[in-house]
C-alpha positions as CSV (number, residue, x, y, z in Angstrom):
1,M,0.2,-0.1,-0.1
2,K,0.9,3.7,-0.9
3,A,0.6,6.9,0.9
4,K,1.2,10.2,-0.3
5,I,1.3,12.7,2.4
6,V,0.7,16.3,1.4
7,F,1.4,18.9,4.1
8,A,1.7,23.1,4.1
9,S,3.1,24.1,6.9
10,M,4.2,28.0,7.8
11,T,5.7,27.9,11.6
12,G,6.9,24.3,11.1
13,N,3.9,22.4,12.9
14,D,2.7,20.7,10.0
15,E,5.9,19.8,8.9
16,D,6.1,17.9,12.0
17,M,3.0,16.4,11.9
18,A,3.6,15.0,8.8
19,E,6.9,13.6,10.1
20,I,5.6,11.5,12.8
21,L,2.8,10.0,10.9
22,E,5.4,9.6,8.1
23,E,7.2,7.3,10.6
24,G,4.1,6.0,12.0
25,L,2.8,4.7,8.8
26,L,6.4,3.2,7.6
27,D,6.3,1.2,10.9
28,Q,3.0,-0.8,9.7
29,G,4.9,-1.4,6.4
30,L,3.2,1.3,4.1
31,E,5.3,2.7,1.6
32,V,5.4,6.6,1.9
33,D,6.1,9.8,0.1
34,S,5.9,13.1,1.4
35,S,5.7,16.7,0.2
36,D,5.3,20.0,1.2
37,V,2.6,21.8,-0.9
38,S,4.5,24.2,-2.4
39,F,6.0,21.4,-4.5
40,T,3.3,18.7,-4.8
41,D,0.3,19.3,-8.1
42,A,-2.6,17.2,-6.3
43,S,-2.8,14.7,-9.1
44,D,0.6,12.9,-7.4
45,Y,-2.4,11.6,-5.1
46,L,-3.6,9.1,-8.0
47,D,-0.5,6.8,-7.6
48,S,-1.8,6.2,-4.1
49,D,-4.1,4.4,-1.9
50,L,-3.7,6.2,1.0
51,C,-4.2,10.4,0.3
52,V,-3.4,12.4,2.9
53,F,-3.4,16.7,3.4
54,I,-1.9,18.3,6.6
55,T,-2.4,21.9,6.7
56,Y,-2.7,24.6,9.0
57,T,-5.6,27.7,8.9
58,Y,-4.4,31.1,8.5
59,G,-6.2,33.7,10.8
60,E,-9.9,33.6,10.3
61,G,-10.1,30.2,7.9
62,A,-8.3,32.1,5.0
63,M,-6.2,29.6,2.6
64,T,-3.0,31.1,2.0
65,D,-2.0,30.9,-1.9
66,E,-0.2,27.9,-2.4
67,I,-2.8,25.8,-0.2
68,A,-5.9,27.2,-2.5
69,D,-3.9,26.5,-5.7
70,F,-3.6,22.7,-4.5
71,Y,-7.1,22.8,-3.1
72,D,-8.5,23.6,-6.5
73,Q,-6.6,21.2,-8.1
74,L,-7.7,18.5,-5.6
75,K,-11.7,19.7,-6.8
76,E,-11.0,18.9,-9.9
77,L,-9.5,15.1,-9.2
78,D,-11.6,11.8,-9.5
79,L,-10.2,9.9,-6.3
80,T,-12.8,7.1,-6.3
81,G,-11.3,4.1,-5.5
82,K,-8.9,6.3,-3.1
83,S,-8.8,6.4,0.8
84,F,-7.9,9.3,2.3
85,A,-7.0,11.3,5.9
86,V,-6.8,15.4,6.6
87,M,-4.9,16.4,9.5
88,G,-3.6,19.9,10.9
89,S,-3.0,22.4,13.2
90,G,-4.8,25.4,14.5
91,D,-4.9,28.4,17.5
92,K,-8.4,28.0,19.4
93,T,-8.6,32.0,20.1
94,Y,-9.9,31.7,16.5
95,K,-12.7,29.9,17.4
96,E,-15.3,29.1,15.2
97,H,-12.1,29.1,12.5
98,Y,-10.3,27.2,14.2
99,C,-8.2,24.3,11.9
100,E,-10.9,25.4,9.5
101,N,-9.1,24.8,6.3
102,V,-8.8,20.8,7.5
103,F,-12.7,20.6,7.2
104,D,-12.1,22.4,3.9
105,F,-10.4,19.6,2.5
106,E,-12.4,16.5,4.0
107,K,-15.3,18.2,2.1
108,A,-13.1,18.7,-0.9
109,F,-11.6,14.8,-0.8
110,L,-15.4,13.6,0.0
111,A,-16.5,14.9,-3.0
112,C,-13.7,13.2,-5.1
113,G,-15.3,10.4,-4.3
114,A,-12.2,9.2,-2.0
115,K,-13.0,7.3,1.4
116,E,-12.4,8.9,4.7
117,L,-10.8,6.3,6.7
118,I,-10.1,8.4,10.2
119,P,-12.2,11.7,11.3
120,P,-10.2,14.5,11.2
121,L,-7.0,15.0,14.0
122,T,-6.7,18.7,14.6
123,V,-4.2,19.6,17.0
124,E,-3.6,23.2,18.5
125,N,-0.2,25.1,17.4
126,A,2.4,22.2,17.9
127,P,2.3,18.8,18.1
128,D,2.8,17.5,22.3
129,D,3.2,14.4,23.7
130,D,-0.4,13.3,24.0
131,D,-0.7,14.8,20.1
132,I,2.3,12.4,18.8
133,A,0.4,9.6,20.9
134,R,-2.7,10.4,18.6
135,I,-1.0,11.0,15.5
136,D,0.5,7.5,16.4
137,Q,-2.6,5.9,17.0
138,A,-4.1,7.1,13.8
139,A,-1.2,5.8,11.5
140,E,-2.1,2.5,12.9
141,E,-5.6,2.6,12.3
142,L,-4.9,3.9,8.8
143,A,-2.8,1.0,8.3
144,D,-5.3,-1.5,9.7
145,K,-8.2,0.0,7.7
146,L,-5.8,0.2,4.6
147,N,-5.0,-3.9,4.8
148,G,-8.5,-4.7,6.1
149,R,-7.7,-5.6,9.3
150,R,-10.6,-5.2,12.1
151,L,-10.0,-2.8,14.8
């Protein structure tokens, strides 16, 4: 099974999340390719079984240009038969906009026909030890579901 992780990271928090997830998926026996959204085309997901997008939300829900460009590309894809997961960081001081882009991407993947394997995983600011444990658990759950193992 192949996983493609695309991340957008302004402060490094989401890149850290991507690295933690990549390590977890590799430990579960998946082949993993990770890349920064600025150097990735959404069509790269077409070669993978699992599509993962990890993003931050800027301010009050705004998508920065590189995230918006990728989002527009993603919406044009047919990902029927693919599985996906979305994750990201945010700041709870923005209340209803907390991790808004994570949920925007969840809707986009669903609209493209992909199957959601786990609920969106959100982290406030930088991942702490509890968040790392949740990301590791997510990697295990993703691998189990991709491989058809019961949880």
